[in-house]
C-alpha positions in Angstrom: -27.6 -20.1 -51.2 -29.2 -21.4 -48.0 -29.8 -25.0 -47.3 -33.5 -25.0 -48.2 -32.7 -23.3 -51.5 -30.0 -25.8 -52.4 -32.4 -28.6 -51.6 -35.1 -27.1 -53.8 -32.6 -26.4 -56.7 -31.2 -29.9 -56.6 -34.6 -31.5 -56.3 -35.9 -29.8 -59.4 -33.5 -31.7 -61.6 -34.2 -35.2 -60.0 -36.2 -37.5 -62.4 -38.0 -39.6 -59.8 -39.6 -37.6 -57.0 -40.2 -39.4 -53.7 -43.4 -39.9 -51.7 -45.5 -37.5 -49.7 -45.7 -37.7 -45.9 -48.2 -39.8 -44.0 -51.7 -38.4 -43.2 -51.8 -35.7 -40.5 -52.8 -38.2 -37.8 -49.3 -39.7 -38.1 -47.4 -36.4 -37.8 -45.0 -36.6 -34.9 -45.2 -34.2 -32.0 -43.3 -30.9 -32.4 -39.8 -31.0 -30.9 -36.8 -28.9 -31.7 -33.6 -29.9 -33.5 -31.5 -29.4 -36.6 -32.9 -30.9 -39.8 -31.0 -33.5 -41.7 -30.1 -37.2 -41.8 -28.0 -39.7 -43.8 -27.3 -39.1 -47.5 -29.1 -40.6 -50.4 -30.0 -40.1 -54.0 -33.6 -40.6 -54.9 -33.9 -43.7 -52.7 -30.5 -45.3 -53.7 -27.8 -46.4 -51.2 -26.2 -43.6 -49.2 -22.7 -42.6 -50.1 -19.7 -43.9 -48.1 -18.8 -40.5 -46.7 -21.3 -37.9 -45.4 -21.0 -34.4 -46.8 -20.2 -31.6 -44.3 -23.1 -29.7 -42.7 -23.8 -26.3 -44.2 -22.6 -23.2 -42.4 -26.1 -21.8 -41.7 -27.9 -23.7 -39.0 -31.7 -23.5 -38.6 -34.0 -24.9 -35.9 -37.1 -26.7 -37.2 -39.7 -29.1 -35.8 -39.5 -32.8 -36.4 -42.1 -32.6 -39.1 -40.0 -29.9 -40.8 -37.0 -32.1 -40.6 -39.0 -34.8 -42.3 -39.7 -32.5 -45.2 -36.0 -31.7 -45.6 -35.1 -35.4 -45.3 -37.3 -36.0 -48.2 -35.6 -33.3 -50.2 -32.3 -34.9 -49.1 -33.4 -38.2 -50.7 -34.1 -36.2 -53.9 -31.0 -34.1 -54.0 -28.5 -36.3 -52.2 -28.0 -33.6 -49.5 -27.3 -34.3 -45.9 -27.6 -32.6 -42.5 -26.3 -33.6 -39.1 -29.2 -35.2 -37.2 -30.3 -38.8 -36.7 -33.2 -39.7 -39.1 -36.6 -40.7 -37.7 -36.9 -44.3 -38.9 -40.7 -44.4 -38.1 -41.3 -41.8 -40.8 -39.0 -43.4 -43.5 -42.0 -45.1 -45.2 -43.5 -41.7 -45.9 -40.6 -40.9 -48.3 -40.4 -44.3 -50.0 -39.6 -44.1 -53.8 -42.7 -43.9 -56.0 -45.2 -42.7 -53.4 -45.1 -39.1 -54.6 -46.6 -38.1 -57.9 -44.7 -35.7 -60.1 -47.4 -33.0 -59.8 -47.2 -33.2 -55.9 -43.4 -32.8 -55.9 -43.7 -29.9 -58.3 -46.2 -28.1 -56.1 -44.0 -28.6 -53.1 -40.9 -27.2 -54.8 -43.0 -24.2 -56.0 -44.0 -23.4 -52.5 -40.4 -23.6 -51.2 -39.1 -21.5 -54.1 -41.8 -18.9 -53.4 -40.9 -18.7 -49.7 -37.2 -18.5 -50.6 -37.9 -15.6 -53.0 -39.9 -13.8 -50.3 -37.2 -14.2 -47.7 -39.6 -16.2 -45.5 -36.9 -18.7 -44.6 -38.3 -19.8 -41.2 -42.0 -20.3 -42.2 -41.7 -24.0 -42.7 -45.2 -24.5 -41.1 -46.6 -23.3 -44.4 -44.7 -26.1 -46.2 -46.0 -28.7 -43.7 -49.6 -27.6 -44.0 -49.2 -27.7 -47.8 -48.0 -31.3 -47.6 -50.8 -32.2 -45.2 -53.3 -31.4 -48.0 -51.6 -33.7 -50.5 -53.3 -37.1 -50.6 -50.7 -39.9 -50.3 -50.5 -42.5 -53.0 -50.0 -46.0 -51.6 -47.4 -48.3 -53.1 -48.3 -51.8 -54.3 -46.8 -53.3 -51.2 -48.8 -51.0 -48.9 -52.0 -51.7 -50.8 -51.6 -55.4 -50.5 -50.7 -55.4 -46.8 -53.6 -53.0 -46.0 -56.1 -55.6 -46.9 -54.7 -58.2 -44.4 -56.3 -58.0 -40.9 -53.7 -57.4 -38.2 -53.9 -58.4 -34.6 -54.9 -55.4 -32.5 -52.4 -55.0 -29.7 -54.0 -52.0 -28.0 -57.4 -50.6 -28.1 -57.6 -48.0 -30.9 -58.8 -44.5 -30.2 -61.4 -43.1 -32.6 -59.8 -40.4 -34.7 -63.0 -38.3 -35.1 -63.2 -36.8 -31.6 -60.2 -38.4 -29.8 -57.9 -35.4 -30.4 -60.3 -33.0 -28.6 -60.7 -35.5 -25.8 -57.0 -36.0 -25.3 -56.4 -32.3 -25.5 -59.1 -31.7 -22.8 -57.6 -34.4 -20.6 -54.1 -33.1 -20.8 -55.1 -29.5 -20.3 -57.3 -30.3 -17.3 -55.0 -32.7 -15.5 -51.5 -31.4 -16.4 -51.3 -27.9 -18.0 -53.7 -26.1 -15.7 -52.0 -27.5 -12.7 -48.5 -26.8 -13.9 -47.5 -30.5 -14.1 -45.4 -32.2 -16.7 -47.5 -34.4 -19.1 -47.4 -38.1 -18.2 -48.0 -39.8 -21.5 -48.1 -43.3 -20.0 -51.1 -42.4 -17.8 -52.8 -40.6 -20.7 -52.3 -43.6 -22.9 -53.8 -45.9 -20.2 -56.7 -43.6 -19.7 -57.6 -43.7 -23.4 -56.7 -47.3 -24.0 -54.2 -46.5 -26.7 -50.4 -46.2 -27.2 -48.2 -43.3 -26.2 -47.3 -42.5 -29.8 -51.0 -42.3 -30.9 -52.0 -40.1 -28.0 -49.0 -37.7 -28.3 -49.5 -37.4 -32.1 -53.3 -36.7 -31.9 -52.7 -34.2 -29.1 -50.1 -32.1 -30.9 -52.1 -32.4 -34.1 -55.2 -31.0 -32.3 -53.2 -28.2 -30.7 -51.8 -27.1 -34.0 -55.2 -27.2 -35.6 -56.7 -25.1 -32.9 -53.9 -22.5 -33.1 -53.9 -22.3 -36.8 -57.7 -22.1 -36.9 -57.7 -19.0 -34.7 -54.4 -17.3 -35.5 -53.9 -18.4 -39.1 -50.1 -18.6 -39.9 -48.9 -16.0 -37.4 -46.1 -17.2 -35.1 -47.2 -18.3 -31.6 -45.3 -16.8 -28.7 -43.9 -19.4 -26.3 -45.9 -18.1 -23.3 -49.1 -18.3 -25.3 -48.9 -21.9 -26.4 -50.6 -23.4 -23.4 -53.3 -20.9 -23.0 -56.8 -22.0 -24.0 -58.4 -20.4 -27.0 -61.9 -20.1 -28.3 -61.9 -23.4 -30.1 -60.7 -25.2 -26.9 -63.3 -23.4 -24.9 -66.0 -24.7 -27.2 -64.5 -28.2 -27.4 -64.2 -28.9 -23.6 -67.6 -27.7 -22.6 -66.8 -28.1 -19.0 -67.0 -24.4 -18.0 -70.8 -24.4 -17.6 -71.6 -21.3 -19.6 -74.7 -20.8 -21.7 -74.4 -20.5 -25.6 -75.1 -16.7 -25.5 -72.1 -16.2 -23.3 -69.9 -18.5 -25.5 -70.4 -16.4 -28.5 -68.6 -13.5 -26.8 -65.3 -15.4 -26.8 -64.7 -16.0 -30.5 -61.5 -14.0 -30.3 -58.6 -16.2 -29.1 -56.7 -13.2 -27.7 -59.8 -12.2 -25.6 -60.1 -15.7 -24.3 -56.4 -15.8 -23.6 -56.9 -13.1 -21.1 -58.7 -15.6 -18.8 -55.3 -16.5 -17.3 -54.7 -12.8 -16.5 -58.0 -12.8 -14.6 -57.1 -16.0 -12.8 -53.7 -14.6 -11.8 -55.4 -11.4 -10.5 -57.9 -13.4 -8.4 -55.1 -15.6 -7.0 -53.0 -12.5 -6.1 -55.9 -10.8 -4.3 -56.9 -14.0 -2.6 -53.3 -14.6 -1.4 -53.2 -11.1 0.1 -56.3 -11.8 2.2 -58.6 -9.3 0.5 -61.7 -9.8 -1.5 -61.8 -9.5 -5.3 -62.9 -6.2 -6.7 -64.6 -7.4 -9.8 -65.5 -3.9 -11.0 -61.7 -2.9 -10.9 -60.8 -6.2 -12.7 -63.4 -5.5 -15.4 -62.2 -1.9 -15.9 -58.6 -3.0 -16.2 -59.6 -5.6 -18.9 -61.9 -3.3 -20.7 -64.9 -5.6 -20.4 -68.1 -5.8 -18.4 -68.2 -7.1 -14.9 -70.2 -10.1 -16.1 -67.7 -10.9 -18.8 -64.8 -10.7 -16.2 -66.7 -13.3 -14.1 -67.1 -15.5 -17.1 -63.4 -15.4 -17.9 -62.5 -16.2 -14.3 -65.0 -19.0 -14.1 -63.8 -20.5 -17.4 -60.2 -20.3 -16.3 -60.9 -22.2 -13.1 -60.3 -19.3 -10.7 -60.8 -20.3 -7.1 -62.0 -18.0 -4.3 -62.4 -18.7 -0.6 -65.9 -19.5 0.5 -67.6 -17.1 2.9 -69.2 -19.3 5.5 -70.6 -16.4 7.6 -74.4 -16.0 8.1 -76.4 -14.4 5.4 -77.3 -10.9 6.7 -79.7 -8.5 5.2 -76.9 -6.4 3.6 -75.4 -9.5 2.0 -78.8 -10.5 0.6 -79.3 -7.0 -0.7 -75.9 -7.2 -2.5 -76.9 -10.5 -4.0 -80.3 -9.2 -5.2 -78.7 -6.1 -6.7 -76.2 -8.2 -8.7 -78.9 -10.6 -10.0 -81.2 -7.8 -11.0 -78.3 -6.0 -12.8 -77.4 -9.2 -14.7 -80.8 -10.8 -15.4 -80.5 -14.4 -16.6 -76.9 -14.9 -15.4 -75.8 -18.4 -14.4 -75.8 -19.1 -10.7 -72.2 -20.4 -11.0 -71.1 -16.8 -11.8 -73.2 -15.4 -9.0 -71.6 -17.9 -6.6 -68.1 -16.7 -7.7 -69.2 -13.1 -7.1 -70.7 -13.8 -3.7 -68.0 -16.3 -2.6 -70.7 -19.0 -1.9 -72.3 -22.0 -3.7 -74.8 -21.8 -6.5 -77.5 -23.4 -4.5 -77.0 -21.1 -1.5 -77.2 -18.0 -3.8 -80.4 -19.3 -5.5 -82.2 -20.0 -2.2 -81.0 -16.8 -0.5 -82.1 -14.7 -3.5 -85.6 -16.3 -3.2 -85.6 -15.3 0.5 -84.5 -11.7 -0.4 -87.1 -11.4 -3.1 -90.0 -12.8 -0.9 -92.3 -10.2 0.7 -91.2 -10.2 4.3 -88.7 -13.0 3.6 -88.0 -15.5 6.3 -84.8 -15.2 8.4 -82.0 -17.7 9.1 -81.8 -18.8 5.5 -85.2 -20.7 5.6 -87.3 -20.1 2.5 -90.7 -18.9 3.2 -93.5 -21.4 2.5 -95.6 -20.3 -0.4 -97.8 -23.4 -1.0 -101.0 -21.9 0.5 -100.4 -18.4 -0.8 -102.4 -17.1 -3.7 -100.5 -16.0 -6.8 -100.6 -12.2 -7.1 -101.2 -10.4 -10.4 -97.6 -9.1 -10.3 -96.2 -12.6 -9.8 -98.4 -13.9 -12.7 -97.2 -11.1 -15.0 -93.5 -11.8 -14.2 -94.0 -15.5 -14.7 -95.6 -14.9 -18.1 -92.7 -12.6 -19.1 -90.1 -15.1 -18.0 -91.7 -18.1 -19.6 -92.2 -16.3 -22.9 -88.5 -15.1 -23.0 -86.7 -18.4 -22.4 -83.5 -17.1 -24.2 -83.1 -14.6 -21.3 -84.2 -17.2 -18.6 -83.0 -20.6 -19.9 -83.6 -22.5 -16.6 -86.6 -22.8 -14.3 -84.4 -21.7 -11.5 -83.8 -18.4 -13.3 -87.5 -18.1 -13.9 -88.2 -18.6 -10.1 -85.5 -16.1 -9.2 -87.1 -13.5 -11.5 -90.7 -14.2 -10.3 -89.5 -13.8 -6.6 -91.8 -14.1 -3.7 -90.2 -17.3 -2.6 -91.7 -19.3 -5.5 -89.8 -22.5 -6.4 -88.9 -23.7 -9.9 -91.4 -26.5 -9.7 -94.2 -24.2 -8.5 -93.5 -21.8 -11.4 -93.5 -24.6 -13.9 -96.8 -26.1 -12.5 -98.5 -22.7 -12.5 -97.5 -22.0 -16.1 -98.6 -25.4 -17.3 -101.9 -25.3 -15.4 -102.7 -21.7 -16.6 -102.1 -22.8 -20.2 -104.3 -26.0 -19.8 -107.0 -24.2 -17.9 -107.2 -21.5 -20.5 -107.5 -24.1 -23.2 -110.2 -25.9 -21.2 -112.3 -22.9 -20.5 -112.1 -21.6 -24.0 -113.9 -24.5 -25.7 -117.2 -26.4 -25.3 -117.3 -30.0 -26.4 -120.4 -31.4 -28.0 -121.8 -34.8 -27.0 -120.8 -36.3 -30.4 -117.2 -35.2 -29.9 -117.0 -36.6 -26.4 -118.5 -39.9 -27.6 -116.0 -40.2 -30.4 -113.1 -39.5 -28.1 -114.4 -41.9 -25.5 -114.5 -44.7 -28.1 -111.0 -43.8 -29.1 -109.8 -44.1 -25.5 -111.6 -47.5 -25.1 -109.9 -49.0 -28.2 -106.4 -47.6 -27.3 -105.1 -49.4 -24.2 -102.1 -47.8 -22.6 -102.9 -44.4 -24.2 -100.0 -41.9 -24.0 -100.9 -38.3 -24.6 -97.7 -37.4 -26.5 -97.4 -35.4 -29.6 -97.8 -38.2 -32.2 -101.0 -39.4 -30.5 -102.4 -35.9 -30.3 -101.5 -35.3 -33.9 -103.4 -38.5 -34.9 -106.5 -37.6 -32.8 -106.4 -34.0 -34.2 -106.2 -35.3 -37.8 -109.0 -37.9 -37.5 -111.5 -36.7 -34.8 -110.9 -33.1 -33.9 -109.3 -31.0 -36.6 -110.3 -27.7 -35.1 -108.9 -28.4 -31.6 -105.5 -27.6 -30.2 -103.1 -30.1 -28.5 -103.7 -28.5 -25.1 -107.5 -28.8 -25.5 -107.2 -32.5 -26.6 -104.8 -33.3 -23.7 -107.3 -31.9 -21.2 -110.4 -33.7 -22.5 -108.6 -37.0 -23.1 -107.0 -37.0 -19.7 -110.5 -36.4 -18.1 -112.1 -39.2 -20.2 -109.2 -41.6 -19.3 -109.5 -40.9 -15.6 -113.3 -41.4 -15.6 -113.1 -44.7 -17.6 -110.2 -45.9 -15.5 -112.1 -45.3 -12.3 -115.2 -47.2 -13.6 -113.1 -50.1 -14.8 -111.3 -50.4 -11.5 -114.5 -50.3 -9.6 -116.2 -52.9 -11.8 -113.2 -55.2 -11.8 -112.7 -55.2 -8.0 -116.4 -55.2 -7.1 -116.4 -59.0 -7.5 -113.8 -60.1 -4.9 -114.2 -63.7 -5.9 -113.0 -63.0 -9.4 -110.0 -61.1 -7.9 -109.2 -64.0 -5.6 -109.4 -66.5 -8.5 -107.0 -64.4 -10.6 -104.5 -64.2 -7.7 -104.7 -68.0 -7.1 -104.3 -68.7 -10.7 -101.1 -66.5 -11.1 -99.4 -67.3 -7.8 -96.5 -69.7 -7.2 -96.2 -70.4 -3.5 -96.1 -67.0 -1.8 -95.1 -65.0 -5.0 -97.9 -63.5 -7.0 -97.5 -62.3 -10.6 -99.5 -59.0 -10.3 -98.9 -58.1 -13.9 -100.7 -61.2 -15.0 -103.5 -60.5 -12.5 -103.9 -57.0 -13.9 -103.9 -58.3 -17.5 -106.7 -60.7 -16.6 -108.8 -58.0 -14.9 -107.8 -55.3 -17.5 -106.6 -52.9 -14.8 -103.3 -51.8 -13.4 -101.1 -54.3 -11.4 -100.6 -51.9 -8.5 -104.4 -51.4 -8.1 -104.9 -55.2 -8.0 -102.3 -55.5 -5.3 -103.7 -52.6 -3.3 -107.3 -53.8 -3.5 -106.3 -57.4 -2.6 -104.3 -56.3 0.4 -106.9 -53.8 1.7 -110.0 -55.8 1.1 -109.0 -59.5 1.5 -105.9 -59.4 3.6 -106.5 -56.5 6.0 -110.3 -56.4 5.8 -110.5 -52.6 5.1 -113.7 -51.1 3.7 -113.5 -49.1 0.6 -114.1 -45.3 0.7 -115.3 -44.6 -2.8 -115.1 -41.0 -4.0 -116.9 -40.0 -7.2 -114.6 -38.7 -10.0 -116.7 -35.8 -11.1 -117.9 -33.0 -8.7 -121.7 -32.8 -8.4 -123.4 -29.4 -8.8 -124.2 -29.4 -5.0 -120.5 -30.0 -4.2 -119.4 -27.2 -6.5 -121.9 -24.8 -4.9 -120.8 -25.8 -1.4 -117.2 -25.2 -2.4 -118.0 -21.7 -3.8 -119.8 -20.8 -0.6 -117.0 -22.2 1.6 -114.2 -20.4 -0.2 -116.1 -17.1 0.0 -117.0 -17.7 3.7 -113.5 -18.7 5.1 -111.1 -15.7 5.0 -107.8 -16.3 3.0 -105.6 -15.6 5.9 -107.4 -17.9 8.3 -105.4 -20.7 9.8 -106.1 -24.2 8.4 -108.3 -22.6 5.8 -108.6 -25.6 3.5 -109.4 -27.9 6.4 -112.4 -25.7 7.2 -113.4 -25.6 3.5 -113.2 -29.4 3.3 -115.4 -29.8 6.4 -118.0 -27.5 4.8 -117.9 -29.4 1.5 -118.2 -32.7 3.4 -117.1 -35.4 0.9 -113.7 -34.1 -0.3 -110.2 -33.8 1.2 -108.3 -30.6 1.7 -106.1 -31.1 -1.4 -109.1 -32.0 -3.6 -110.9 -28.8 -2.5 -107.8 -26.7 -3.0 -107.1 -28.0 -6.5 -110.7 -27.7 -7.6 -110.9 -24.1 -6.3 -107.7 -23.3 -8.3 -109.2 -24.8 -11.5 -112.4 -22.9 -11.0 -110.4 -19.6 -10.6 -111.6 -19.1 -7.0 -108.0 -18.5 -5.7 
């Protein structure tokens, strides 16, 4: 009979079973060695002479040896290895229940009957599920506070953090693990960091590969659970779901080795050949290489028309792909690829890598249609940079966002007519709500009390217009009396320091406007240049005629329009024309 079977048979006749092991957080890191330890009989004193070691020798991990040492205490058996004293408390007499010991022996007997002599990981996992029963001494000492020598690491997420740290700084660089530096980085002890690390690694492996044996060369390869835990590869969730198979994700190292070999030979990486060899798409091959940390030499040459065409072809074939993957494919940076794609997509794109200016160019119907498609399919275009790349024409991310928001708000504004009673009620609401913020809770309250048939966009437009009109009138009225402004400044000044917030609170306007008016009117002696908030009908008519008279491709078009309107600046005329749908 083998050593585990002898242990099981002897333990079955022992009246007092010993205790279960400590919780999984206290399991020691796996190392190799022969299981065993000093003799004993159910927690009694060891015999004077140690029995000879059995003829059959097995190699187990330290936690497996701990299992057999517990059986040794039950059966009085002994093997030739030094016992681990720090785990002796886990096998103290009376800590195991009779039912837990019977379940353990049943598992061992079943494995012995099946001939699965080396699968001691099954036994260890079975013991990890058994809740330990504290002795009276442990229960009494657990209530006493102990002085904390080192900063404890939270158990909830510390294992994943330590695993991420060790993988990034040591395993991926081929360096031996420095547990002293790791313990200092996490403010804990070496034993705690090492235990949590190996516990996390075992949990990750068992969660993906069940109880199948792990080959030695596969132990340090990241799997899907590690990929999800680290989160440092920069891939979007739709891409992450493709790597649920640990074996598929384990091929990332193969891609990295292929990239390194081709880089070392001085050639460029043929991503189509790599994808064909792996049996995946070209995009998935790039994801695996990016996730494995593959490095390629940067191509610092000038961006030619052929290089931009190659970039545009890749982006159009893989719509919505992350720019980090495009940069790996083009051997450049993500920002360079995004800007150069905008140049390539622009009509008559500018040369020398300078993006064509599109601020004064009217949005075409095709651009508007592509913008609407991208903004209504955000799963495919998760970032505004992706939306801008799809729209093309040299449009920036901020320009696309502003155009989308303005088109939504303008459509909401044009589709509704407000009655005088509704405007009066909303004006009263704005007056009695200082510091009005047009967020969702505020709009919900206004919609529920004052305008149940209006949408949030419609309320946001009309409340913003009312607030701007009232604010302009309040500022004009408060600063028209310069003596009152001077009195407020004198009252809230200490030496040369003025509390402008207090001044604004007295005058019921903003602190910045008080400071601006005081410096312009009383310090520098500037005259005000008031501009009415609302456009008069005559100004609107002059704007329509000016926009129709000045050709769109004329140089300094909006300067000429502003000169025709007379009382408005170029930016005011341009924004008003856009809101009216003239451009």
